[in-house]
C-alpha positions in Angstrom: -0.1 -0.1 0.1 1.8 3.1 -1.3 1.1 6.2 0.1 -0.8 8.9 -1.7 0.6 11.8 0.0 2.7 12.4 3.4 2.2 14.4 6.5 5.5 14.4 7.5 8.0 12.4 9.8 7.1 11.6 13.7 10.9 10.5 15.3 12.2 10.5 12.5 9.4 7.7 10.8 7.7 9.2 7.5 3.9 9.2 8.1 2.0 8.6 4.7 -1.7 8.9 3.9 -3.7 6.4 1.0 -6.7 8.5 -0.4 -9.1 5.4 0.9 -8.9 7.1 4.5 -11.1 9.8 3.5 -13.9 6.9 3.1 -13.3 5.6 6.4 -13.4 9.3 7.3 -16.8 9.9 6.0 -18.2 6.9 7.1 -17.4 7.5 10.7 -18.4 11.2 10.4 -21.4 10.3 8.9 -22.0 7.7 11.5 -21.9 9.9 14.1 -22.9 13.0 13.1 -26.7 12.0 12.0 -27.1 9.1 13.9 -25.6 8.3 17.3 -24.2 11.5 18.4 -28.2 13.2 17.6 -29.9 9.9 19.2 -28.0 10.6 22.3 -28.3 13.7 22.2 -30.9 15.2 20.1 -31.9 18.8 21.5 -28.4 19.8 20.2 -27.4 21.8 16.9 -26.6 20.4 13.1 -23.4 22.1 13.4 -22.1 20.6 16.8 -22.6 16.9 15.8 -20.9 17.6 12.6 -17.7 19.7 14.3 -18.1 16.8 17.3 -18.0 13.8 14.5 -15.1 15.4 12.8 -13.2 15.4 15.7 -13.9 11.6 16.8 -12.4 11.2 13.1 -9.5 12.8 13.6 -8.8 11.3 16.9 -9.6 7.9 15.4 -6.8 8.1 12.5 -4.7 9.6 15.4 -5.3 6.4 17.4 -4.5 4.1 14.3 -1.2 6.3 14.2 -0.2 5.7 17.7 -1.1 1.7 17.2 1.7 2.1 14.1 4.0 4.0 15.6 4.4 1.3 18.8 5.1 -1.0 16.2 7.6 1.1 14.3 9.9 2.6 17.8 9.6 -1.4 18.8 11.0 -2.4 15.3 13.8 0.3 15.6 14.5 -0.4 19.3 15.2 -4.1 17.8 17.4 -3.0 15.3 15.1 -3.5 12.2 15.0 -0.1 9.7 11.2 1.4 9.4 10.4 2.8 5.9 7.2 4.2 6.8 3.9 3.9 8.2 1.0 4.9 5.8 -2.5 5.1 6.8 -5.5 3.5 4.5 -9.2 2.5 4.2 -8.3 -0.1 6.6 -6.2 0.2 9.3 -2.4 0.9 8.8 0.9 -0.7 7.8 4.0 0.3 9.2 6.9 -1.1 6.1 10.5 -2.1 7.3 13.3 -3.4 5.5 14.3 -6.3 7.1 12.5 -9.2 9.2 12.7 -9.2 13.1 15.8 -10.9 14.4 14.9 -13.2 16.5 11.6 -14.3 18.2 11.9 -12.5 20.7 12.1 -9.4 19.2 9.5 -10.4 17.0 6.8 -10.8 20.1 7.9 -7.2 21.2 7.3 -6.0 18.4 3.9 -7.4 17.3 2.2 -6.8 20.8 3.5 -2.8 20.9 0.4 -2.2 18.5 -2.2 -4.0 20.3 -1.3 -3.1 23.4 -0.8 0.8 22.4 -4.8 0.3 21.4 -5.9 -1.1 24.6 -3.7 1.8 26.5 -5.3 4.4 24.8 -8.9 2.6 25.5 -8.4 2.7 29.1 -6.9 6.6 28.6 -10.8 7.6 26.2 -12.2 5.7 29.2 -11.3 8.0 31.6 -11.4 10.5 30.0 -15.1 9.7 29.5 -15.8 9.3 33.1 -14.3 13.0 33.3 -16.6 14.3 30.7 -19.2 12.7 32.5 -18.8 14.1 35.6 -18.3 17.8 34.0 -22.0 17.4 32.0 -20.0 17.8 28.8 -22.9 16.8 27.1 -22.4 14.9 23.2 -18.4 15.5 23.9 -19.1 12.3 26.2 -20.5 10.1 23.5 -17.3 11.0 21.2 -14.8 9.9 23.8 -17.1 6.8 24.8 -17.3 6.0 21.3 -13.4 6.2 21.2 -12.7 3.7 24.1 -14.7 1.1 22.8 -13.5 1.4 19.3 -9.7 1.2 20.6 -10.8 -1.6 22.9 -12.1 -3.4 19.8 -8.6 -2.7 17.7 -6.6 -4.2 20.6 -8.8 -7.4 20.5 -9.2 -7.8 16.6 -5.4 -7.4 16.3 -4.7 -9.8 18.9 -6.4 -12.7 17.3 -3.6 -15.2 16.0 -4.2 -14.9 12.4 -1.4 -13.3 9.9 -1.4 -10.7 8.5 -3.2 -9.7 12.1 -0.5 -8.6 14.9 -1.6 -11.7 16.7 -0.7 -13.8 13.4 2.8 -11.9 14.2 2.7 -13.1 18.2 1.6 -16.6 16.5 4.6 -16.8 14.5 7.0 -15.9 16.9 5.6 -18.5 19.5 6.4 -21.1 16.5 9.2 -19.6 15.4 11.2 -20.3 19.3 9.4 -23.6 19.3 10.5 -24.7 15.6 13.7 -22.6 15.1 12.0 -22.4 11.5 10.9 -19.1 10.7 9.7 -19.6 7.1 7.6 -22.9 8.5 6.4 -20.8 11.4 5.1 -17.9 8.8 3.4 -20.6 6.5 1.5 -22.4 9.7 0.4 -18.2 10.8 -0.3 -17.7 6.9 -2.8 -20.7 7.0 -4.5 -19.8 10.5 -4.8 -16.2 8.8 -6.7 -17.3 5.4 -8.8 -19.7 8.0 -10.0 -16.6 10.0 -10.1 -14.3 7.1 -13.0 -16.6 5.7 -14.6 -17.0 8.5 -15.5 -13.4 8.8 -16.1 -13.3 4.8 -18.7 -16.1 5.5 -20.1 -14.4 8.8 -20.3 -11.0 6.8 -22.5 -12.3 3.9 -24.4 -14.5 6.3 -25.6 -11.0 8.7 -26.3 -9.4 5.5 -28.3 -11.9 3.7 -30.0 -12.6 7.5 -30.3 -8.6 8.6 -29.6 -7.3 5.3 -27.3 -4.5 7.9 -24.8 -3.0 5.4 -22.4 -3.1 8.3 -22.1 -6.6 7.7 -20.8 -6.0 4.4 -17.8 -4.3 6.1 -17.2 -7.3 8.3 -16.7 -9.3 4.7 -14.3 -6.8 3.3 -12.2 -7.2 6.4 -12.1 -10.9 6.2 -11.4 -10.8 2.2 -8.4 -8.0 3.1 -6.8 -10.9 5.9 -7.6 -14.2 4.1 -5.8 -12.5 1.1 -3.1 -10.4 2.7 -2.1 -14.1 5.0 -2.3 -15.8 1.2 0.1 -13.6 -0.3 2.3 -14.0 3.0 2.3 -17.3 3.0 3.1 -17.3 -1.2 6.4 -15.1 -0.2 7.4 -17.8 3.5 7.6 -20.3 0.4 9.4 -18.1 -1.6 12.2 -17.2 1.0 12.5 -21.0 1.8 13.2 -21.5 -1.9 15.6 -19.2 -1.6 17.2 -19.8 1.4 21.2 -19.7 1.1 21.0 -18.0 -1.9 23.5 -15.0 -2.0 22.8 -12.1 -3.4 25.6 -12.0 -5.7 24.3 -15.1 -7.6 21.1 -12.9 -8.6 22.3 -9.4 -8.9 23.0 -8.1 -12.2 26.5 -7.4 -12.4 28.2 -4.3 -13.6 25.4 -2.0 -14.5 25.7 0.7 -16.6 26.4 4.1 -14.0 25.9 7.6 -14.5 28.2 10.7 -13.0 26.9 12.7 -10.7 28.0 15.9 -12.2 26.7 14.8 -15.7 23.7 17.3 -17.0 20.4 15.3 -17.7 21.4 17.1 -21.4 24.1 14.8 -21.4 22.8 11.5 -20.4 19.6 11.5 -22.6 22.0 11.9 -25.5 24.1 9.0 -24.7 22.5 6.3 -26.8 24.0 3.8 -24.0 21.9 5.4 -20.9 19.1 7.7 -22.0 15.9 6.1 -21.6 16.9 2.8 -21.8 17.7 1.8 -18.3 14.3 1.9 -15.6 16.9 3.3 -13.3 20.6 3.9 -12.8 23.1 3.9 -10.2 24.7 7.7 -10.0 28.2 7.4 -8.8 30.7 10.0 -7.6 34.2 11.3 -9.7 35.6 8.5 -7.8 33.3 6.0 -9.0 31.9 5.2 -5.8 28.2 4.4 -5.8 26.3 7.8 -4.5 22.5 7.4 -5.7 20.3 6.2 -8.0 18.1 8.2 -10.8 15.0 6.9 -12.4 13.0 7.3 -15.5 10.5 9.3 -13.9 13.1 11.9 -12.5 14.2 12.2 -16.1 10.9 12.7 -17.6 10.1 15.1 -15.1 13.1 17.8 -15.9 11.7 20.6 -18.4 13.2 21.3 -21.5 14.7 24.1 -20.4 16.6 22.8 -17.4 18.2 19.9 -19.3 21.9 21.3 -20.1 21.9 23.4 -16.4 20.5 20.0 -13.8 23.0 17.9 -13.0 22.0 14.3 -12.3 23.3 14.6 -8.7 20.3 17.4 -8.0 17.3 15.2 -9.3 18.5 11.6 -8.1 17.5 9.7 -5.0 20.9 10.2 -1.9 22.1 6.8 -1.3 20.7 6.7 2.3 17.1 6.7 0.4 18.2 3.6 -1.5 18.2 -0.1 -0.2 21.9 -1.3 -0.5 23.4 -4.9 0.5 26.3 -6.7 0.6 26.5 -9.4 -2.3 27.0 -12.0 0.5 23.5 -11.2 1.9 21.1 -14.1 1.7 18.5 -13.5 -1.1 15.4 -14.5 1.3 16.2 -11.8 3.9 16.9 -9.1 0.8 13.4 -10.6 -0.2 10.9 -8.4 1.9 12.7 -5.3 0.6 12.0 -5.8 -2.7 8.9 -4.0 -4.0 7.6 -2.6 -7.6 9.1 0.4 -9.0 12.5 1.2 -10.4 12.7 3.2 -7.4 13.2 0.3 -5.5 16.0 -1.4 -7.0 18.7 -2.7 -4.5 22.6 -1.6 -5.1 24.7 -4.8 -4.3 27.5 -2.4 -2.8 31.0 -4.2 -1.6 32.1 -2.3 1.9 35.5 -1.7 1.8 38.0 1.4 2.2 36.2 2.8 -0.5 32.6 1.5 -1.6 32.2 -0.3 -5.0 29.3 -1.1 -6.6 29.3 -5.0 -7.8 25.9 -5.0 -9.1 21.9 -4.2 -9.2 18.8 -6.5 -8.1 15.2 -5.6 -8.9 12.3 -7.9 -8.9 13.0 -9.5 -12.5 16.5 -10.8 -11.7 14.6 -12.7 -8.4 12.0 -13.8 -10.8 14.7 -15.3 -13.2 16.2 -17.0 -9.9 13.0 -18.2 -8.6 12.3 -19.8 -12.4 15.6 -21.3 -12.2 15.7 -22.8 -8.5 11.9 -24.5 -9.3 13.1 -25.9 -12.7 16.0 -27.4 -10.8 13.8 -28.5 -7.9 11.5 -30.2 -10.3 14.6 -32.5 -12.1 14.7 -35.9 -11.5 16.6 -37.1 -8.9 20.1 -37.8 -10.1 19.2 -35.7 -13.5 22.6 -33.1 -14.6 22.4 -30.4 -12.9 19.6 -31.0 -10.6 22.1 -30.1 -7.4 22.7 -26.5 -6.7 26.5 -25.4 -6.0 27.6 -22.4 -4.2 
């Protein structure tokens, strides 16, 4: 899930929002502003209902953000780099560049979100009591609703089914018991698929029985859980297949590069570069890698600036580019790969002077997967049926 726009950073973590957040915000605002608040306090004006409903929507999104920030902060404390947090229609997602290093760290990171939601539920409950004592009118209803919704978020996310936080807790427990992370992931993924289809079935049956459109929301959540769990299971199988394969065997070696001080116009005039590569590593005068430039970045440069702007001025700097040493296990790199030229991974040999050895794209990984799959299907004793490292 990619962010439509970025809100900024909190504690160094980039916060993004997907356009679908507007849907859940509208559902909350309309549901409270035209239903729950007028029903509980029918003597107030429409403007007060609207403002309080909007406040509830904002505080709900803030609660989701707090849930995800808890994951992000615990991940960083456990040595797991965090890319960003994206809020979207069905909640939030914290994207990391690597897996948890051990079951204990996985358990801490996964448990942080539900604990944060539970703590918010307690906080909003306390504020509700204070507001009741102060006779705060419909404001009480807003905070009571926020208390309930945070308790429900904590409870729902604690279900032992991937990709929910409870699924991560289950995976950590299974991983610790068996010592096999891919196997634990496959088991938690299977639990997630079962749980997701149970929600889909329950939602559809409830809708057909009662006609309540809210039941369709339950079915939608279940469909998402089942789909995400299935995807996680596929990724686990891929990681198991790729385990033990070094990045060096998958990368495209000796990729074409572009000097940082070259102008966009000069780059486009070179037939070996130009727009024939979706992404090009950028190197300094000494040949050290310092960034990555993509076709999209080049295309966005106005024609009149082709002779003025240099590649260094439009590139993604190295601290925003995924990098890896050549001996990294390809299975560990897999979670970092995403579609899009800007997500290419540069393979860099870390020495006194960093040296670019290659570049990895999803197509490189797919090629390796096809090769390994073909090898595993060969009959025993066939020539080339093994893998040599």
